[in-house]
Residue, then its C-alpha position, 0 to 999 in steps of 0.5 A: m654515594s660514599c667515597s668507598v663505594l666509588l672506589r670499588l666501582h669499575p672505571g666504566d661504571l664510575h664514568r657512567v655514574l659521574l657523567p650525569g653530574y656534568n652539564a654540557a657547558t662544563l664539558r665544553l670548557l674541559c674540551s677547550a682547555s686543551r693545550l695549544s700547539r707550539s706553532l700557535r703559541e708562537s703566533y700568539r707571542l708574535l702578536q704580543l698576546p697571552e699564550e693561553g689563547d683566551s683573547s677575543p677576535a677584537e683584541v687579536r685584530e687590534a694587536y695585528m693593526r698595532m704590529a702592522k703600524l710598526y713593521h709594515p714596509d709602507s708604514g714609514a716607521p724606522t722599525a719597518d721590516a718586510a720579513l718580520f711583517c710576513h711572519i706577523e701576517e701568517a701568525y695573525r691568520a693562524v690565530v684567526t683560524h684558531l678562533a674561528r674553529r674554537r667552539p664557544t665556551s661562554p654561557y651567552a654562546q651556549t644560550e645562543e646555540d640552544e636558541e639556534d637548536k630550538t629554532k632550527g626547524q623554523a629557520p628559512q629554507h635558504r639559510q642552509y645555503l649560506s656557506f660563507e666560503g667555508v669560513g667560520s664555525g658555530t651558528p650562522s650568526q657567528r659564521e656571518r660575523q666571522y665571514r665579515q671579519f675575514r672579508m675585511d682582512r682579505a680586503t686589507d691584504q689586497v689593498l696592501e698587495y696592490r700598493r706594493k705592486r704599484m710601488e714596484q712598477a713605479a720603481a721599475e718604470e723610473g729605472a727604465m726611464v733613467v736608463r733610456d735617458a742615459r742612452m739618449r744622451s750618450k747617443q747624442i754625444k756620439i753623434t755630435q762628436a762624429v759631426e765635429r770630427l767630420v767637419e774638422d776633417l773637411i776643413q783640414e782637407s780644404m786647407a791642404r788643397g788651398d781653398f782658403r788662400n784666395l778669399s776676398g776678405a783675407g787679411k782684413p778685420l771682420s765686419k761688424f755683426d748686425h745682431n748678437p743672439y746672446t743679448d737683447p737688441m737695446t743692449h746691442n744697439l747701445n754697445r754699437i753706439l759706444i764702440d762707434n764713438g770710441y768708447q769701451p765697456e767698463w768691464i773691458v777697461v777693468q779687465k785690461e787694467i787687471r792684466e797690465s797690473i799683474k804683468k808689471m807686478r810680476e816684472r818688478l818681483q822678477e827684477a828684484r829677485s834677479r838682483l839677489g844672489s843664488p843661493m841668497r845670503h841672510s841679508e838678501q833673504l830679508r830684502w826678498k821677504e820685504q819685496c814679497a810683503d809689498f807684492a802681497d799688499d799690491l795683490k790684495k788690491l788687485n784681487k779687490k779689482v777682480d771682484t769688481f770686474n766679476l760683478i760687472v762682466p756680462l758673461m759668467s764664462l769671462q769671470m776671473v779668479h783671485f791671484s794666489m800669492s804662493r802661486e805667483v811667487d813660485k812662478v817668479l822663482k821658477a822663472d828666475q832659476e830658468y833665467r839663471k840656467e840660461k845665463e850660465k849656459e850662455r856664459k859657458r858658450e862664450e868661454e868656449s868660443e873665446e878659448a876657440d878663438a884664442s887657439r885659432q889665433n895661437s895657431r895662426q901666429g905659429l904658422i906665420m912664425w914658421m913661414q918667416s923662419l923658413l924664408k930666412 
């Protein structure tokens, strides 16, 4: 048929003339070439798939798993985002539904459909009851594959949802345990404080009544304890033997030496400062600096002795801290200022008392002279 004849034909006649020239596969290809909706294109874009919609189910599944590894909250990746993963999951479901509803367009799918039509009457009768929960489209074999994929996706979603609920439950239980422990500690502290206050009140009342005045051991040293619960029996017995024979533990001797040494050093520095004026002249400042340098050298030696004491002391609560040069000098200067203020006040009191004595002496002499003049 020539082109001029085709142009003169009515559109309906043209359709009837041209329709036999197309086979069924070509028509299905034209029908499937319709443009995708905007939301479906957005779903393909979220899964990083081509927007033409020609991806296979395996490619869609692979893209979904790749995105889940990147953005799933339980993946542990730095790019994990719960909100974005929800959008990706919705997009995946939309794409799977689209692929399930799309009719097959390949020659192999057409051949399979033709075979299904040929064997439709020979299929077992129970095949018509295979609903696959309403999932999928196409031949029963195609629907079965789609249903298996759907079940895998649903199982994956259920596992992820179960893990999320378990994590939320564990976090809630942990928070409840922390709150309960805090309440128990607060309650125990309140009870302990209340008992201590009660005992202290009872002791004060007994002391006010005089119950402790006539005790048998009043004014006498405490008797030796038979057992120390904080040391092992061997150490306790050795200490008892040393004490009974006049010996003292090494840490007690070192502690006594440290206290006596720091006391003597402070007294020497205090005496050196008292010999200087206030305010100090230039020469006095130089002497004061020399005294402070000597004090710093002695303080270094004393701090080494403190380290030795901390290594041999049996209890952590008895350990000592290093003596600070600046703190010790400040104490000496403050004590010297107070001493000078007291000396100044005492001098003023002496002057006032001398003036009062002189005034009384003058008044007494005047009275005597007046009486002598009166007697004459």
